Structures are given as structure tokens and as C-alpha cells.
mmCIF file of the N, C-alpha and C atoms, coordinates in Angstrom:
data_MODEL
# 
_entry.id   MODEL 
# 
loop_
_atom_site.group_PDB 
_atom_site.id 
_atom_site.type_symbol 
_atom_site.label_atom_id 
_atom_site.label_alt_id 
_atom_site.label_comp_id 
_atom_site.label_asym_id 
_atom_site.label_entity_id 
_atom_site.label_seq_id 
_atom_site.pdbx_PDB_ins_code 
_atom_site.Cartn_x 
_atom_site.Cartn_y 
_atom_site.Cartn_z 
_atom_site.occupancy 
_atom_site.B_iso_or_equiv 
_atom_site.pdbx_formal_charge 
_atom_site.auth_seq_id 
_atom_site.auth_comp_id 
_atom_site.auth_asym_id 
_atom_site.auth_atom_id 
_atom_site.pdbx_PDB_model_num 
ATOM 1   N N  . MET A 1 1  ? 0.833   -1.183  0.000  1.00 0.00 ? 1  MET A N  1 
ATOM 2   C CA . MET A 1 1  ? 0.000   0.000   0.000  1.00 0.00 ? 1  MET A CA 1 
ATOM 3   C C  . MET A 1 1  ? 0.877   1.245   0.000  1.00 0.00 ? 1  MET A C  1 
ATOM 4   N N  . ALA A 1 2  ? 1.600   1.425   -1.046 1.00 0.00 ? 2  ALA A N  1 
ATOM 5   C CA . ALA A 1 2  ? 2.491   2.574   -1.143 1.00 0.00 ? 2  ALA A CA 1 
ATOM 6   C C  . ALA A 1 2  ? 1.725   3.789   -1.658 1.00 0.00 ? 2  ALA A C  1 
ATOM 7   N N  . GLY A 1 3  ? 1.981   4.926   -1.036 1.00 0.00 ? 3  GLY A N  1 
ATOM 8   C CA . GLY A 1 3  ? 1.364   6.170   -1.473 1.00 0.00 ? 3  GLY A CA 1 
ATOM 9   C C  . GLY A 1 3  ? -0.106  6.238   -1.114 1.00 0.00 ? 3  GLY A C  1 
ATOM 10  N N  . GLY A 1 4  ? -0.792  7.192   -1.678 1.00 0.00 ? 4  GLY A N  1 
ATOM 11  C CA . GLY A 1 4  ? -2.230  7.300   -1.484 1.00 0.00 ? 4  GLY A CA 1 
ATOM 12  C C  . GLY A 1 4  ? -2.654  7.605   -0.064 1.00 0.00 ? 4  GLY A C  1 
ATOM 13  N N  . GLY A 1 5  ? -1.806  8.216   0.745  1.00 0.00 ? 5  GLY A N  1 
ATOM 14  C CA . GLY A 1 5  ? -2.172  8.570   2.105  1.00 0.00 ? 5  GLY A CA 1 
ATOM 15  C C  . GLY A 1 5  ? -1.624  7.648   3.176  1.00 0.00 ? 5  GLY A C  1 
ATOM 16  N N  . ILE A 1 6  ? -0.787  6.684   2.794  1.00 0.00 ? 6  ILE A N  1 
ATOM 17  C CA . ILE A 1 6  ? -0.171  5.752   3.742  1.00 0.00 ? 6  ILE A CA 1 
ATOM 18  C C  . ILE A 1 6  ? 1.245   6.235   4.058  1.00 0.00 ? 6  ILE A C  1 
ATOM 19  N N  . LYS A 1 7  ? 1.626   6.165   5.333  1.00 0.00 ? 7  LYS A N  1 
ATOM 20  C CA . LYS A 1 7  ? 2.987   6.536   5.725  1.00 0.00 ? 7  LYS A CA 1 
ATOM 21  C C  . LYS A 1 7  ? 3.982   5.618   5.035  1.00 0.00 ? 7  LYS A C  1 
ATOM 22  N N  . GLY A 1 8  ? 5.029   6.192   4.520  1.00 0.00 ? 8  GLY A N  1 
ATOM 23  C CA . GLY A 1 8  ? 6.040   5.405   3.823  1.00 0.00 ? 8  GLY A CA 1 
ATOM 24  C C  . GLY A 1 8  ? 7.061   4.785   4.766  1.00 0.00 ? 8  GLY A C  1 
ATOM 25  N N  . GLY A 1 9  ? 7.537   3.605   4.414  1.00 0.00 ? 9  GLY A N  1 
ATOM 26  C CA . GLY A 1 9  ? 8.627   2.961   5.133  1.00 0.00 ? 9  GLY A CA 1 
ATOM 27  C C  . GLY A 1 9  ? 8.296   2.510   6.541  1.00 0.00 ? 9  GLY A C  1 
ATOM 28  N N  . MET A 1 10 ? 7.062   2.185   6.817  1.00 0.00 ? 10 MET A N  1 
ATOM 29  C CA . MET A 1 10 ? 6.706   1.769   8.175  1.00 0.00 ? 10 MET A CA 1 
ATOM 30  C C  . MET A 1 10 ? 6.216   0.331   8.182  1.00 0.00 ? 10 MET A C  1 
ATOM 31  N N  . VAL A 1 11 ? 6.268   -0.274  9.351  1.00 0.00 ? 11 VAL A N  1 
ATOM 32  C CA . VAL A 1 11 ? 5.744   -1.614  9.563  1.00 0.00 ? 11 VAL A CA 1 
ATOM 33  C C  . VAL A 1 11 ? 4.682   -1.519  10.646 1.00 0.00 ? 11 VAL A C  1 
ATOM 34  N N  . HIS A 1 12 ? 3.544   -2.149  10.421 1.00 0.00 ? 12 HIS A N  1 
ATOM 35  C CA . HIS A 1 12 ? 2.453   -2.115  11.397 1.00 0.00 ? 12 HIS A CA 1 
ATOM 36  C C  . HIS A 1 12 ? 2.202   -3.540  11.879 1.00 0.00 ? 12 HIS A C  1 
ATOM 37  N N  . GLY A 1 13 ? 2.184   -3.724  13.174 1.00 0.00 ? 13 GLY A N  1 
ATOM 38  C CA . GLY A 1 13 ? 1.911   -5.037  13.747 1.00 0.00 ? 13 GLY A CA 1 
ATOM 39  C C  . GLY A 1 13 ? 3.179   -5.833  14.002 1.00 0.00 ? 13 GLY A C  1 
ATOM 40  N N  . GLN A 1 14 ? 2.970   -6.989  14.582 1.00 0.00 ? 14 GLN A N  1 
ATOM 41  C CA . GLN A 1 14 ? 4.097   -7.850  14.931 1.00 0.00 ? 14 GLN A CA 1 
ATOM 42  C C  . GLN A 1 14 ? 3.631   -9.291  14.854 1.00 0.00 ? 14 GLN A C  1 
ATOM 43  N N  . SER A 1 15 ? 4.493   -10.162 14.359 1.00 0.00 ? 15 SER A N  1 
ATOM 44  C CA . SER A 1 15 ? 4.157   -11.583 14.290 1.00 0.00 ? 15 SER A CA 1 
ATOM 45  C C  . SER A 1 15 ? 4.978   -12.356 15.322 1.00 0.00 ? 15 SER A C  1 
ATOM 46  N N  . ASP A 1 16 ? 4.613   -13.623 15.499 1.00 0.00 ? 16 ASP A N  1 
ATOM 47  C CA . ASP A 1 16 ? 5.367   -14.456 16.439 1.00 0.00 ? 16 ASP A CA 1 
ATOM 48  C C  . ASP A 1 16 ? 6.733   -14.785 15.842 1.00 0.00 ? 16 ASP A C  1 
ATOM 49  N N  . GLU A 1 17 ? 7.532   -15.538 16.566 1.00 0.00 ? 17 GLU A N  1 
ATOM 50  C CA . GLU A 1 17 ? 8.906   -15.789 16.122 1.00 0.00 ? 17 GLU A CA 1 
ATOM 51  C C  . GLU A 1 17 ? 8.983   -16.603 14.838 1.00 0.00 ? 17 GLU A C  1 
ATOM 52  N N  . TYR A 1 18 ? 7.916   -17.319 14.487 1.00 0.00 ? 18 TYR A N  1 
ATOM 53  C CA . TYR A 1 18 ? 7.910   -18.116 13.261 1.00 0.00 ? 18 TYR A CA 1 
ATOM 54  C C  . TYR A 1 18 ? 7.191   -17.421 12.109 1.00 0.00 ? 18 TYR A C  1 
ATOM 55  N N  . GLY A 1 19 ? 6.558   -16.290 12.381 1.00 0.00 ? 19 GLY A N  1 
ATOM 56  C CA . GLY A 1 19 ? 5.848   -15.550 11.356 1.00 0.00 ? 19 GLY A CA 1 
ATOM 57  C C  . GLY A 1 19 ? 4.532   -16.186 10.954 1.00 0.00 ? 19 GLY A C  1 
ATOM 58  N N  . ILE A 1 20 ? 3.954   -16.977 11.843 1.00 0.00 ? 20 ILE A N  1 
ATOM 59  C CA . ILE A 1 20 ? 2.711   -17.674 11.528 1.00 0.00 ? 20 ILE A CA 1 
ATOM 60  C C  . ILE A 1 20 ? 1.493   -16.912 12.043 1.00 0.00 ? 20 ILE A C  1 
ATOM 61  N N  . ARG A 1 21 ? 1.556   -16.435 13.269 1.00 0.00 ? 21 ARG A N  1 
ATOM 62  C CA . ARG A 1 21 ? 0.417   -15.742 13.894 1.00 0.00 ? 21 ARG A CA 1 
ATOM 63  C C  . ARG A 1 21 ? 0.811   -14.312 14.271 1.00 0.00 ? 21 ARG A C  1 
ATOM 64  N N  . THR A 1 22 ? -0.210  -13.483 14.426 1.00 0.00 ? 22 THR A N  1 
ATOM 65  C CA . THR A 1 22 ? 0.070   -12.119 14.865 1.00 0.00 ? 22 THR A CA 1 
ATOM 66  C C  . THR A 1 22 ? 0.289   -12.102 16.375 1.00 0.00 ? 22 THR A C  1 
ATOM 67  N N  . ALA A 1 23 ? 1.210   -11.259 16.786 1.00 0.00 ? 23 ALA A N  1 
ATOM 68  C CA . ALA A 1 23 ? 1.509   -11.126 18.214 1.00 0.00 ? 23 ALA A CA 1 
ATOM 69  C C  . ALA A 1 23 ? 0.968   -9.805  18.764 1.00 0.00 ? 23 ALA A C  1 
ATOM 70  N N  . ALA A 1 24 ? 0.905   -8.792  17.919 1.00 0.00 ? 24 ALA A N  1 
ATOM 71  C CA . ALA A 1 24 ? 0.419   -7.481  18.371 1.00 0.00 ? 24 ALA A CA 1 
ATOM 72  C C  . ALA A 1 24 ? -0.118  -6.707  17.175 1.00 0.00 ? 24 ALA A C  1 
ATOM 73  N N  . ASP A 1 25 ? -1.121  -5.870  17.423 1.00 0.00 ? 25 ASP A N  1 
ATOM 74  C CA . ASP A 1 25 ? -1.696  -4.960  16.412 1.00 0.00 ? 25 ASP A CA 1 
ATOM 75  C C  . ASP A 1 25 ? -2.144  -5.685  15.141 1.00 0.00 ? 25 ASP A C  1 
ATOM 76  N N  . SER A 1 26 ? -2.919  -6.747  15.296 1.00 0.00 ? 26 SER A N  1 
ATOM 77  C CA . SER A 1 26 ? -3.380  -7.474  14.117 1.00 0.00 ? 26 SER A CA 1 
ATOM 78  C C  . SER A 1 26 ? -4.428  -6.649  13.360 1.00 0.00 ? 26 SER A C  1 
ATOM 79  N N  . VAL A 1 27 ? -4.466  -6.834  12.052 1.00 0.00 ? 27 VAL A N  1 
ATOM 80  C CA . VAL A 1 27 ? -5.397  -6.132  11.173 1.00 0.00 ? 27 VAL A CA 1 
ATOM 81  C C  . VAL A 1 27 ? -6.150  -7.183  10.369 1.00 0.00 ? 27 VAL A C  1 
ATOM 82  N N  . HIS A 1 28 ? -7.471  -7.164  10.457 1.00 0.00 ? 28 HIS A N  1 
ATOM 83  C CA . HIS A 1 28 ? -8.310  -8.113  9.734  1.00 0.00 ? 28 HIS A CA 1 
ATOM 84  C C  . HIS A 1 28 ? -8.526  -7.618  8.307  1.00 0.00 ? 28 HIS A C  1 
ATOM 85  N N  . THR A 1 29 ? -8.951  -8.495  7.441  1.00 0.00 ? 29 THR A N  1 
ATOM 86  C CA . THR A 1 29 ? -9.232  -8.123  6.057  1.00 0.00 ? 29 THR A CA 1 
ATOM 87  C C  . THR A 1 29 ? -10.288 -7.027  5.985  1.00 0.00 ? 29 THR A C  1 
ATOM 88  N N  . HIS A 1 30 ? -11.281 -7.082  6.866  1.00 0.00 ? 30 HIS A N  1 
ATOM 89  C CA . HIS A 1 30 ? -12.305 -6.034  6.889  1.00 0.00 ? 30 HIS A CA 1 
ATOM 90  C C  . HIS A 1 30 ? -11.693 -4.677  7.247  1.00 0.00 ? 30 HIS A C  1 
ATOM 91  N N  . ASP A 1 31 ? -10.692 -4.661  8.123  1.00 0.00 ? 31 ASP A N  1 
ATOM 92  C CA . ASP A 1 31 ? -10.004 -3.417  8.480  1.00 0.00 ? 31 ASP A CA 1 
ATOM 93  C C  . ASP A 1 31 ? -9.224  -2.873  7.283  1.00 0.00 ? 31 ASP A C  1 
ATOM 94  N N  . LEU A 1 32 ? -8.588  -3.763  6.541  1.00 0.00 ? 32 LEU A N  1 
ATOM 95  C CA . LEU A 1 32 ? -7.850  -3.356  5.343  1.00 0.00 ? 32 LEU A CA 1 
ATOM 96  C C  . LEU A 1 32 ? -8.806  -2.746  4.325  1.00 0.00 ? 32 LEU A C  1 
ATOM 97  N N  . HIS A 1 33 ? -9.940  -3.387  4.098  1.00 0.00 ? 33 HIS A N  1 
ATOM 98  C CA . HIS A 1 33 ? -10.932 -2.854  3.162  1.00 0.00 ? 33 HIS A CA 1 
ATOM 99  C C  . HIS A 1 33 ? -11.470 -1.509  3.637  1.00 0.00 ? 33 HIS A C  1 
ATOM 100 N N  . ALA A 1 34 ? -11.763 -1.381  4.924  1.00 0.00 ? 34 ALA A N  1 
ATOM 101 C CA . ALA A 1 34 ? -12.268 -0.120  5.465  1.00 0.00 ? 34 ALA A CA 1 
ATOM 102 C C  . ALA A 1 34 ? -11.253 0.996   5.278  1.00 0.00 ? 34 ALA A C  1 
ATOM 103 N N  . THR A 1 35 ? -9.983  0.699   5.479  1.00 0.00 ? 35 THR A N  1 
ATOM 104 C CA . THR A 1 35 ? -8.923  1.699   5.315  1.00 0.00 ? 35 THR A CA 1 
ATOM 105 C C  . THR A 1 35 ? -8.790  2.114   3.864  1.00 0.00 ? 35 THR A C  1 
ATOM 106 N N  . MET A 1 36 ? -8.822  1.165   2.941  1.00 0.00 ? 36 MET A N  1 
ATOM 107 C CA . MET A 1 36 ? -8.709  1.495   1.520  1.00 0.00 ? 36 MET A CA 1 
ATOM 108 C C  . MET A 1 36 ? -9.910  2.314   1.046  1.00 0.00 ? 36 MET A C  1 
ATOM 109 N N  . LEU A 1 37 ? -11.109 1.956   1.495  1.00 0.00 ? 37 LEU A N  1 
ATOM 110 C CA . LEU A 1 37 ? -12.286 2.736   1.124  1.00 0.00 ? 37 LEU A CA 1 
ATOM 111 C C  . LEU A 1 37 ? -12.231 4.144   1.703  1.00 0.00 ? 37 LEU A C  1 
ATOM 112 N N  . HIS A 1 38 ? -11.711 4.282   2.925  1.00 0.00 ? 38 HIS A N  1 
ATOM 113 C CA . HIS A 1 38 ? -11.550 5.601   3.542  1.00 0.00 ? 38 HIS A CA 1 
ATOM 114 C C  . HIS A 1 38 ? -10.604 6.460   2.709  1.00 0.00 ? 38 HIS A C  1 
ATOM 115 N N  . LEU A 1 39 ? -9.519  5.869   2.235  1.00 0.00 ? 39 LEU A N  1 
ATOM 116 C CA . LEU A 1 39 ? -8.558  6.612   1.422  1.00 0.00 ? 39 LEU A CA 1 
ATOM 117 C C  . LEU A 1 39 ? -9.136  6.994   0.067  1.00 0.00 ? 39 LEU A C  1 
ATOM 118 N N  . LEU A 1 40 ? -10.115 6.242   -0.411 1.00 0.00 ? 40 LEU A N  1 
ATOM 119 C CA . LEU A 1 40 ? -10.795 6.587   -1.659 1.00 0.00 ? 40 LEU A CA 1 
ATOM 120 C C  . LEU A 1 40 ? -11.913 7.602   -1.449 1.00 0.00 ? 40 LEU A C  1 
ATOM 121 N N  . GLY A 1 41 ? -12.152 7.965   -0.182 1.00 0.00 ? 41 GLY A N  1 
ATOM 122 C CA . GLY A 1 41 ? -13.167 8.963   0.122  1.00 0.00 ? 41 GLY A CA 1 
ATOM 123 C C  . GLY A 1 41 ? -14.559 8.387   0.317  1.00 0.00 ? 41 GLY A C  1 
ATOM 124 N N  . LEU A 1 42 ? -14.650 7.079   0.538  1.00 0.00 ? 42 LEU A N  1 
ATOM 125 C CA . LEU A 1 42 ? -15.942 6.423   0.727  1.00 0.00 ? 42 LEU A CA 1 
ATOM 126 C C  . LEU A 1 42 ? -16.135 6.030   2.184  1.00 0.00 ? 42 LEU A C  1 
ATOM 127 N N  . ASN A 1 43 ? -17.355 6.140   2.662  1.00 0.00 ? 43 ASN A N  1 
ATOM 128 C CA . ASN A 1 43 ? -17.678 5.737   4.024  1.00 0.00 ? 43 ASN A CA 1 
ATOM 129 C C  . ASN A 1 43 ? -18.006 4.246   3.998  1.00 0.00 ? 43 ASN A C  1 
ATOM 130 N N  . HIS A 1 44 ? -17.146 3.427   4.576  1.00 0.00 ? 44 HIS A N  1 
ATOM 131 C CA . HIS A 1 44 ? -17.315 1.976   4.512  1.00 0.00 ? 44 HIS A CA 1 
ATOM 132 C C  . HIS A 1 44 ? -18.542 1.509   5.286  1.00 0.00 ? 44 HIS A C  1 
ATOM 133 N N  . GLU A 1 45 ? -19.045 2.312   6.205  1.00 0.00 ? 45 GLU A N  1 
ATOM 134 C CA . GLU A 1 45 ? -20.226 1.915   6.968  1.00 0.00 ? 45 GLU A CA 1 
ATOM 135 C C  . GLU A 1 45 ? -21.518 2.152   6.192  1.00 0.00 ? 45 GLU A C  1 
ATOM 136 N N  . ARG A 1 46 ? -21.468 2.996   5.174  1.00 0.00 ? 46 ARG A N  1 
ATOM 137 C CA . ARG A 1 46 ? -22.656 3.296   4.374  1.00 0.00 ? 46 ARG A CA 1 
ATOM 138 C C  . ARG A 1 46 ? -22.647 2.601   3.017  1.00 0.00 ? 46 ARG A C  1 
ATOM 139 N N  . LEU A 1 47 ? -21.483 2.115   2.585  1.00 0.00 ? 47 LEU A N  1 
ATOM 140 C CA . LEU A 1 47 ? -21.370 1.446   1.288  1.00 0.00 ? 47 LEU A CA 1 
ATOM 141 C C  . LEU A 1 47 ? -21.933 0.031   1.409  1.00 0.00 ? 47 LEU A C  1 
ATOM 142 N N  . THR A 1 48 ? -23.036 -0.227  0.711  1.00 0.00 ? 48 THR A N  1 
ATOM 143 C CA . THR A 1 48 ? -23.680 -1.536  0.788  1.00 0.00 ? 48 THR A CA 1 
ATOM 144 C C  . THR A 1 48 ? -23.944 -2.082  -0.609 1.00 0.00 ? 48 THR A C  1 
ATOM 145 N N  . PHE A 1 49 ? -24.122 -3.378  -0.688 1.00 0.00 ? 49 PHE A N  1 
ATOM 146 C CA . PHE A 1 49 ? -24.557 -4.016  -1.921 1.00 0.00 ? 49 PHE A CA 1 
ATOM 147 C C  . PHE A 1 49 ? -25.675 -4.986  -1.581 1.00 0.00 ? 49 PHE A C  1 
ATOM 148 N N  . ARG A 1 50 ? -26.599 -5.164  -2.508 1.00 0.00 ? 50 ARG A N  1 
ATOM 149 C CA . ARG A 1 50 ? -27.757 -6.017  -2.266 1.00 0.00 ? 50 ARG A CA 1 
ATOM 150 C C  . ARG A 1 50 ? -27.482 -7.413  -2.812 1.00 0.00 ? 50 ARG A C  1 
ATOM 151 N N  . HIS A 1 51 ? -27.700 -8.412  -1.959 1.00 0.00 ? 51 HIS A N  1 
ATOM 152 C CA . HIS A 1 51 ? -27.547 -9.808  -2.360 1.00 0.00 ? 51 HIS A CA 1 
ATOM 153 C C  . HIS A 1 51 ? -28.651 -10.607 -1.690 1.00 0.00 ? 51 HIS A C  1 
ATOM 154 N N  . ALA A 1 52 ? -29.376 -11.373 -2.464 1.00 0.00 ? 52 ALA A N  1 
ATOM 155 C CA . ALA A 1 52 ? -30.464 -12.220 -1.971 1.00 0.00 ? 52 ALA A CA 1 
ATOM 156 C C  . ALA A 1 52 ? -31.499 -11.402 -1.199 1.00 0.00 ? 52 ALA A C  1 
ATOM 157 N N  . GLY A 1 53 ? -31.759 -10.174 -1.672 1.00 0.00 ? 53 GLY A N  1 
ATOM 158 C CA . GLY A 1 53 ? -32.776 -9.343  -1.057 1.00 0.00 ? 53 GLY A CA 1 
ATOM 159 C C  . GLY A 1 53 ? -32.361 -8.670  0.239  1.00 0.00 ? 53 GLY A C  1 
ATOM 160 N N  . ARG A 1 54 ? -31.074 -8.681  0.544  1.00 0.00 ? 54 ARG A N  1 
ATOM 161 C CA . ARG A 1 54 ? -30.589 -8.084  1.791  1.00 0.00 ? 54 ARG A CA 1 
ATOM 162 C C  . ARG A 1 54 ? -29.371 -7.224  1.517  1.00 0.00 ? 54 ARG A C  1 
ATOM 163 N N  . ASP A 1 55 ? -29.245 -6.112  2.225  1.00 0.00 ? 55 ASP A N  1 
ATOM 164 C CA . ASP A 1 55 ? -28.071 -5.241  2.064  1.00 0.00 ? 55 ASP A CA 1 
ATOM 165 C C  . ASP A 1 55 ? -26.918 -5.758  2.905  1.00 0.00 ? 55 ASP A C  1 
ATOM 166 N N  . PHE A 1 56 ? -25.730 -5.814  2.298  1.00 0.00 ? 56 PHE A N  1 
ATOM 167 C CA . PHE A 1 56 ? -24.510 -6.239  2.974  1.00 0.00 ? 56 PHE A CA 1 
ATOM 168 C C  . PHE A 1 56 ? -23.471 -5.137  2.849  1.00 0.00 ? 56 PHE A C  1 
ATOM 169 N N  . ARG A 1 57 ? -22.589 -5.051  3.827  1.00 0.00 ? 57 ARG A N  1 
ATOM 170 C CA . ARG A 1 57 ? -21.447 -4.138  3.757  1.00 0.00 ? 57 ARG A CA 1 
ATOM 171 C C  . ARG A 1 57 ? -20.215 -4.926  3.345  1.00 0.00 ? 57 ARG A C  1 
ATOM 172 N N  . LEU A 1 58 ? -19.352 -4.313  2.557  1.00 0.00 ? 58 LEU A N  1 
ATOM 173 C CA . LEU A 1 58 ? -18.111 -4.967  2.163  1.00 0.00 ? 58 LEU A CA 1 
ATOM 174 C C  . LEU A 1 58 ? -17.263 -5.277  3.394  1.00 0.00 ? 58 LEU A C  1 
ATOM 175 N N  . THR A 1 59 ? -17.306 -4.405  4.371  1.00 0.00 ? 59 THR A N  1 
ATOM 176 C CA . THR A 1 59 ? -16.492 -4.588  5.576  1.00 0.00 ? 59 THR A CA 1 
ATOM 177 C C  . THR A 1 59 ? -17.244 -5.297  6.688  1.00 0.00 ? 59 THR A C  1 
ATOM 178 N N  . ASP A 1 60 ? -18.395 -5.887  6.364  1.00 0.00 ? 60 ASP A N  1 
ATOM 179 C CA . ASP A 1 60 ? -19.216 -6.596  7.337  1.00 0.00 ? 60 ASP A CA 1 
ATOM 180 C C  . ASP A 1 60 ? -19.535 -5.659  8.498  1.00 0.00 ? 60 ASP A C  1 
ATOM 181 N N  . VAL A 1 61 ? -19.553 -6.114  9.708  1.00 0.00 ? 61 VAL A N  1 
ATOM 182 C CA . VAL A 1 61 ? -19.820 -5.248  10.857 1.00 0.00 ? 61 VAL A CA 1 
ATOM 183 C C  . VAL A 1 61 ? -18.557 -5.031  11.683 1.00 0.00 ? 61 VAL A C  1 
ATOM 184 N N  . HIS A 1 62 ? -17.423 -5.524  11.183 1.00 0.00 ? 62 HIS A N  1 
ATOM 185 C CA . HIS A 1 62 ? -16.199 -5.507  11.970 1.00 0.00 ? 62 HIS A CA 1 
ATOM 186 C C  . HIS A 1 62 ? -15.165 -4.494  11.504 1.00 0.00 ? 62 HIS A C  1 
ATOM 187 N N  . GLY A 1 63 ? -15.287 -3.979  10.301 1.00 0.00 ? 63 GLY A N  1 
ATOM 188 C CA . GLY A 1 63 ? -14.236 -3.149  9.743  1.00 0.00 ? 63 GLY A CA 1 
ATOM 189 C C  . GLY A 1 63 ? -14.018 -1.845  10.486 1.00 0.00 ? 63 GLY A C  1 
ATOM 190 N N  . ARG A 1 64 ? -12.763 -1.474  10.653 1.00 0.00 ? 64 ARG A N  1 
ATOM 191 C CA . ARG A 1 64 ? -12.392 -0.189  11.245 1.00 0.00 ? 64 ARG A CA 1 
ATOM 192 C C  . ARG A 1 64 ? -11.234 0.367   10.423 1.00 0.00 ? 64 ARG A C  1 
ATOM 193 N N  . VAL A 1 65 ? -11.174 1.684   10.329 1.00 0.00 ? 65 VAL A N  1 
ATOM 194 C CA . VAL A 1 65 ? -10.080 2.343   9.607  1.00 0.00 ? 65 VAL A CA 1 
ATOM 195 C C  . VAL A 1 65 ? -8.831  2.272   10.482 1.00 0.00 ? 65 VAL A C  1 
ATOM 196 N N  . VAL A 1 66 ? -7.733  1.765   9.924  1.00 0.00 ? 66 VAL A N  1 
ATOM 197 C CA . VAL A 1 66 ? -6.473  1.663   10.654 1.00 0.00 ? 66 VAL A CA 1 
ATOM 198 C C  . VAL A 1 66 ? -5.764  2.999   10.530 1.00 0.00 ? 66 VAL A C  1 
ATOM 199 N N  . ARG A 1 67 ? -6.031  3.884   11.485 1.00 0.00 ? 67 ARG A N  1 
ATOM 200 C CA . ARG A 1 67 ? -5.513  5.253   11.424 1.00 0.00 ? 67 ARG A CA 1 
ATOM 201 C C  . ARG A 1 67 ? -4.017  5.342   11.747 1.00 0.00 ? 67 ARG A C  1 
ATOM 202 N N  . GLU A 1 68 ? -3.467  4.315   12.331 1.00 0.00 ? 68 GLU A N  1 
ATOM 203 C CA . GLU A 1 68 ? -2.041  4.339   12.689 1.00 0.00 ? 68 GLU A CA 1 
ATOM 204 C C  . GLU A 1 68 ? -1.134  4.360   11.460 1.00 0.00 ? 68 GLU A C  1 
ATOM 205 N N  . ILE A 1 69 ? -1.629  3.910   10.313 1.00 0.00 ? 69 ILE A N  1 
ATOM 206 C CA . ILE A 1 69 ? -0.785  3.870   9.117  1.00 0.00 ? 69 ILE A CA 1 
ATOM 207 C C  . ILE A 1 69 ? -1.049  5.041   8.174  1.00 0.00 ? 69 ILE A C  1 
ATOM 208 N N  . LEU A 1 70 ? -2.037  5.872   8.493  1.00 0.00 ? 70 LEU A N  1 
ATOM 209 C CA . LEU A 1 70 ? -2.370  7.008   7.634  1.00 0.00 ? 70 LEU A CA 1 
ATOM 210 C C  . LEU A 1 70 ? -1.417  8.177   7.871  1.00 0.00 ? 70 LEU A C  1 
ATOM 211 N N  . SER A 1 71 ? -1.061  8.846   6.774  1.00 0.00 ? 71 SER A N  1 
ATOM 212 C CA . SER A 1 71 ? -0.161  9.999   6.931  1.00 0.00 ? 71 SER A CA 1 
ATOM 213 C C  . SER A 1 71 ? -0.927  11.272  7.170  1.00 0.00 ? 71 SER A C  1 
# 
């Protein structure tokens, strides 16, 4: 995620000694989507799509903007 409002040259989070699991500051896929939509100027909580007669959010109900990586 270079450019577009992301701080350059930084690392966010920490993994265990084997690089398998997160140890600190984990980011879910919904958080990544929420952050990218925020950078595009879209409100991820209001962006919905209709499937099977029901409105769904791309970020489900869990997404949050990861403000620690924003410049």
C-alpha cells in the first residue's frame, strides 16, 4: 500500500517468532478494506450491496479504519 495517504517505510503489527500468527496490532481483512475505502473517500459503513434481497457491507460489521498507518 504505497502512497495514497499511507505513511512510507513503516511496519504495522508484529508476528510471532515463526511468522505464523500475529503477536500485536493485528489487522483483519475487513479493516484493510475499510482503510482502503476511507482513502478513496468512501464511508465503509454506508457502502452496501444487495444480495439475496438483503443489504450487505463490504467490511461486514467488523471493519475499522487503521488510522495508525495514515499519513
